[in-house]
C-alpha positions in Angstrom: 0.0 -0.3 0.1 1.6 3.5 -0.9 2.2 6.2 1.3 -1.0 8.3 -0.6 -3.1 5.7 -0.1 -2.1 4.8 3.6 -2.9 8.6 4.1 -6.3 8.4 2.8 -7.1 5.1 3.4 -9.8 4.1 6.1 -7.3 1.7 7.9 -5.2 4.3 9.2 -6.2 7.8 10.4 -4.9 10.4 12.6 -5.5 10.2 16.3 -8.8 11.2 18.2 -8.1 11.5 21.8 -6.2 14.7 21.6 -7.7 17.7 20.0 -8.1 21.3 19.7 -7.3 22.2 23.1 -4.0 20.5 23.6 -2.8 22.0 20.4 -3.9 25.5 21.9 -1.9 24.7 25.3 1.2 23.2 23.2 0.7 27.0 21.6 0.6 29.0 24.2 2.8 27.6 26.6 5.5 27.3 24.2 4.9 31.0 22.9 4.6 32.3 26.9 8.1 30.4 27.3 9.6 31.4 24.3 8.6 35.4 24.9 9.9 34.9 28.7 13.0 33.9 27.2 13.2 36.9 25.1 12.9 39.3 27.9 15.3 37.3 30.0 18.4 37.6 27.3 17.1 41.2 26.8 17.8 42.0 30.2 21.1 40.3 30.1 21.8 42.3 27.0 21.0 45.5 28.9 17.8 46.0 26.9 15.6 46.7 29.9 12.4 48.3 28.3 12.0 45.1 26.1 12.8 42.9 29.2 10.3 44.7 31.5 7.0 44.2 29.2 8.5 40.5 27.8 9.1 39.1 31.2 5.8 39.4 32.7 4.2 38.0 29.4 5.5 34.8 30.2 3.9 33.9 33.1 0.8 35.8 31.9 0.8 33.3 28.9 1.8 29.8 30.1 -0.8 30.1 33.6 -4.0 30.5 31.8 -2.5 27.6 28.5 -2.6 24.9 31.5 -6.1 25.3 31.9 -6.4 24.1 27.8 -4.9 20.8 29.1 -6.0 20.2 32.3 -9.7 21.0 30.3 -9.0 18.3 27.8 -7.7 16.0 30.2 -11.0 16.1 32.1 -9.8 15.6 35.7 -8.7 18.8 37.4 -7.7 17.0 40.5 -6.1 14.2 39.0 -3.5 16.3 37.1 -2.8 18.4 40.4 -2.3 15.4 42.3 -0.1 14.1 39.7 2.9 16.7 40.8 3.2 14.7 43.7 4.5 11.4 41.5 6.9 13.1 39.3 8.5 10.2 38.2 5.1 8.2 36.8 4.4 9.8 33.8 5.5 13.2 31.4 1.8 14.5 32.7 3.8 14.2 36.5 6.8 15.8 35.5 5.2 18.7 33.5 3.1 19.8 36.4 6.8 20.0 38.5 8.1 22.1 35.3 5.2 24.5 35.0 4.5 25.2 38.5 8.5 25.8 39.0 8.3 27.7 35.8 5.6 29.8 36.9 7.3 30.6 40.2 10.5 31.8 39.4 9.0 34.0 36.1 6.5 35.9 38.2 9.3 36.6 40.8 12.0 37.3 37.9 9.2 39.4 36.2 8.3 41.4 39.2 12.0 41.7 40.4 12.8 43.5 36.9 9.7 46.0 36.9 10.7 46.7 40.7 14.6 47.0 39.6 15.3 44.6 42.0 18.8 43.7 43.3 21.3 42.5 40.5 22.4 39.4 41.7 18.6 38.5 42.5 17.8 39.4 38.7 21.1 37.1 37.8 19.8 34.3 39.8 16.1 34.4 38.5 17.2 34.9 34.9 19.6 31.5 35.4 16.9 29.7 36.9 14.0 30.9 34.8 15.8 30.6 31.6 16.4 27.0 32.2 12.5 26.3 33.1 11.5 28.0 30.3 13.6 25.8 27.9 12.2 22.7 29.8 9.0 24.0 29.2 9.2 24.4 25.6 10.7 21.2 25.4 8.2 19.7 27.5 5.3 20.5 24.7 7.1 17.9 22.6 8.0 15.3 25.3 4.3 15.2 26.3 3.2 14.2 22.9 6.2 11.8 22.7 5.0 9.7 25.6 2.2 8.4 23.8 4.4 5.5 22.4 1.4 4.1 19.7 2.2 7.2 17.7 5.4 6.8 16.3 5.1 10.6 14.5 5.6 11.4 17.8 8.2 9.7 19.4 11.2 11.0 17.5 13.5 13.2 19.4 13.3 15.9 16.7 9.6 17.1 18.1 10.8 18.2 21.2 13.5 20.5 19.1 11.2 21.7 16.5 8.6 22.9 19.4 11.5 24.8 21.1 12.8 26.3 18.1 9.1 27.4 17.2 8.3 28.8 20.7 11.4 30.9 20.5 10.3 32.0 17.2 6.6 33.0 18.3 8.0 34.1 21.7 10.0 36.6 19.5 7.1 37.8 17.4 4.8 37.8 20.6 7.2 40.7 21.7 7.4 42.2 18.3 3.8 42.1 18.0 3.2 43.9 21.6 6.0 46.3 20.7 4.2 47.1 17.8 1.2 47.9 19.4 2.5 50.1 21.7 4.3 52.1 19.3 7.7 51.1 20.3 11.0 50.5 18.1 14.1 51.2 17.8 17.8 49.1 17.4 16.9 46.8 20.1 13.6 45.4 18.3 15.0 45.5 15.0 17.8 43.3 16.1 14.9 41.1 17.6 13.5 40.8 14.3 17.1 39.8 12.8 17.2 36.8 15.3 13.8 35.9 14.6 14.5 35.6 10.9 17.5 33.4 11.8 14.9 31.4 14.0 12.5 31.0 10.9 15.3 29.6 9.0 16.2 27.0 11.5 12.8 26.2 12.3 12.1 25.2 8.3 15.1 23.1 8.2 14.0 21.0 11.5 10.7 21.2 10.2 12.0 19.6 6.9 14.0 17.3 9.3 11.4 16.1 11.2 9.0 15.0 8.6 12.0 13.3 6.5 12.4 11.2 9.5 8.8 10.0 9.4 9.5 7.1 7.6 10.4 4.2 10.0 7.3 2.7 10.6 4.0 2.3 8.5 2.2 4.7 10.9 5.0 7.4 10.9 5.0 7.4 7.0 1.4 7.4 6.5 1.4 10.5 9.0 3.6 12.5 7.0 1.5 11.3 3.8 -1.6 12.6 6.0 0.0 15.9 6.6 1.9 16.6 3.3 -0.6 15.5 0.7 -3.8 14.1 2.7 -6.4 15.6 4.6 -4.2 18.0 6.5 -2.0 19.2 3.4 -4.0 22.6 2.9 -3.5 23.5 6.6 0.2 22.1 6.6 1.1 24.1 3.4 -1.3 26.8 3.9 -1.0 27.5 7.6 2.5 26.3 8.5 4.7 26.6 5.5 3.1 29.9 3.8 1.6 32.0 6.9 3.9 30.3 9.5 7.7 30.4 7.9 7.5 32.0 4.7 5.5 35.0 5.2 7.4 36.2 8.0 10.7 35.6 6.9 10.0 37.5 3.6 8.5 40.2 5.7 11.6 40.4 8.1 14.1 39.8 5.4 12.4 43.1 3.9 12.5 44.9 7.1 15.9 43.6 8.3 17.5 44.8 4.7 15.6 48.2 4.6 13.2 47.2 1.7 10.1 47.2 4.1 9.5 49.7 6.8 8.2 48.7 10.2 5.0 49.3 11.9 2.0 47.7 9.9 4.6 45.1 8.0 5.7 44.2 11.3 2.0 43.6 12.8 1.1 41.3 9.4 4.5 39.7 10.0 4.2 38.7 13.8 0.1 37.8 13.2 1.0 35.4 10.7 3.7 33.8 12.5 1.9 33.1 15.4 -1.1 31.7 13.2 1.3 29.6 11.9 2.9 28.5 15.1 -0.7 27.6 16.2 -1.3 25.6 12.8 2.2 23.6 13.4 0.5 22.2 16.9 -2.6 21.7 15.2 -1.3 19.5 12.3 1.3 17.7 14.5 -1.7 16.9 16.9 -4.3 15.9 14.3 -1.8 13.9 12.3 -0.7 11.5 14.8 -1.4 8.1 13.2 -1.6 5.0 15.7 0.6 2.2 15.0 -1.4 -0.9 12.9 -1.1 -4.2 13.2 -0.5 -6.3 9.9 -2.4 -9.3 9.4 -2.7 -11.6 6.1 -2.1 -8.5 3.9 -4.1 -5.9 6.2 -3.9 -3.0 8.5 -5.5 -2.8 11.5 -5.1 0.1 14.0 -4.7 -0.4 17.7 -7.8 0.7 20.1 -7.7 4.2 21.5 -4.7 4.6 23.7 -5.7 5.4 27.1 -5.2 9.2 28.3 -1.2 9.2 28.8 -2.1 11.2 32.3 -3.7 7.7 33.1 -0.8 5.7 31.9 
């Protein structure tokens, strides 16, 4: 059976256990950790104006985003109790990581806004930066814990989400700055850095899809994304809106061919929409491992919710 046939056929289809709420959680929490990392980096480089509005955005995004994950799992009490057993599942580890990140980022943002001691800001920046990186990577590790879906178990997925989180975090900071009418050398440098992140993200995305040929299920998932039911969302939302459009606009801004202002707003809006589309495509494209018997393919039953495993 060809990959295209696998993507279209009834025997293999995308998973239906996790839906749009998980995709929104993955996007918003990753973006929140990314914009916090941008703020922490800006503070270390002396760009205090950027740091003071980027740092608070981290916890303001990650905190509410967690509610989408809790809502999709369906048992808030179980989610909260999971933090007592961090060795049992990625949901449990995630509770610890998210709680620690929220605590460190809130303290860091408050310290920066109140112009606290430099030593305290440095310590919180190091701790918060490490926890932000773990939060970004966790969005991929959470999916990778679902073993019957090989499309999610590759180590490239956490890397893809980390790079995308940094990129969308930079765009979120850019968007807020543009709406506030701010500009300057620091924000121009931020757009140049995001230009590099977009190029890296495109390469990692190509690697992620290129490695999706190890099993029947991963080949079917790749075909589903690239030329199956999810193809229009992938090519239109992820590639065109999320990567190509922001890259072209930011390249024009960096080289001076395009002014800022409205172009910055358009670039950031397209990039953020593409970041959400990326998570939606990855979540919807998860194909369960099939069992082969007598030349026929049978998909595995629904996998129990990962946090219950």
